[in-house]
C-alpha positions as CSV (number, residue, x, y, z in Angstrom):
1,M,0.0,-0.1,-0.1
2,S,1.4,3.5,-0.9
3,N,0.9,6.3,0.8
4,K,0.5,8.8,-2.4
5,L,-0.6,12.5,-1.6
6,I,-3.9,12.6,-3.7
7,T,-4.2,16.5,-5.3
8,R,-6.4,18.5,-7.5
9,E,-3.3,18.2,-10.2
10,N,-2.4,14.5,-10.1
11,N,-6.2,12.9,-9.8
12,E,-8.7,13.2,-12.6
13,M,-11.7,12.3,-10.4
14,V,-10.6,15.1,-7.8
15,K,-9.9,17.4,-10.4
16,S,-13.6,16.5,-11.8
17,A,-15.1,17.2,-8.3
18,F,-13.6,20.4,-7.6
19,S,-14.5,21.3,-11.2
20,S,-18.3,20.6,-10.4
21,L,-18.1,22.3,-6.8
22,E,-16.6,25.5,-9.0
23,R,-19.5,25.6,-11.2
24,I,-22.1,25.1,-8.9
25,V,-20.5,28.1,-6.8
26,S,-20.8,29.9,-9.6
27,M,-24.3,29.3,-10.7
28,M,-25.1,30.3,-6.6
29,E,-23.6,33.4,-7.0
30,R,-25.2,34.4,-10.3
31,L,-28.7,33.2,-8.8
32,F,-28.1,35.5,-5.6
33,T,-26.7,38.6,-6.8
34,S,-29.7,38.8,-9.6
35,K,-32.1,38.4,-6.6
36,K,-34.4,41.1,-7.3
37,P,-37.1,42.7,-5.2
38,T,-40.8,41.6,-6.5
39,L,-42.7,44.7,-5.2
40,D,-41.7,48.1,-6.3
41,G,-38.1,47.7,-5.1
42,E,-39.4,46.6,-1.7
43,S,-37.6,43.8,0.2
44,F,-40.2,41.5,2.6
45,Y,-39.7,38.9,4.9
46,T,-41.2,35.4,4.4
47,D,-43.6,34.2,6.7
48,S,-41.1,31.4,8.5
49,E,-38.4,34.7,8.5
50,L,-40.8,37.0,10.5
51,A,-42.3,34.3,12.7
52,T,-38.3,33.9,13.5
53,K,-37.4,37.5,14.1
54,L,-40.8,37.8,16.4
55,K,-39.9,34.6,18.0
56,I,-43.3,33.2,17.5
57,S,-44.4,30.2,15.5
58,R,-45.6,30.6,11.9
59,R,-49.4,29.5,12.7
60,S,-49.6,32.4,15.5
61,L,-48.4,34.6,12.7
């Protein structure tokens, strides 16, 4: 059994995994930077976010 260091440069499977992760990160960055408010430029909380801020259940809200 050899103790060979597996790195991005010497292993195609690792290189492929890193490439996929980089693509996913890039897509997520585009998704979050292009997110636009939906109602006349105003930002609103979702019911879950508001319930958390008010420290009540969604059902009580």
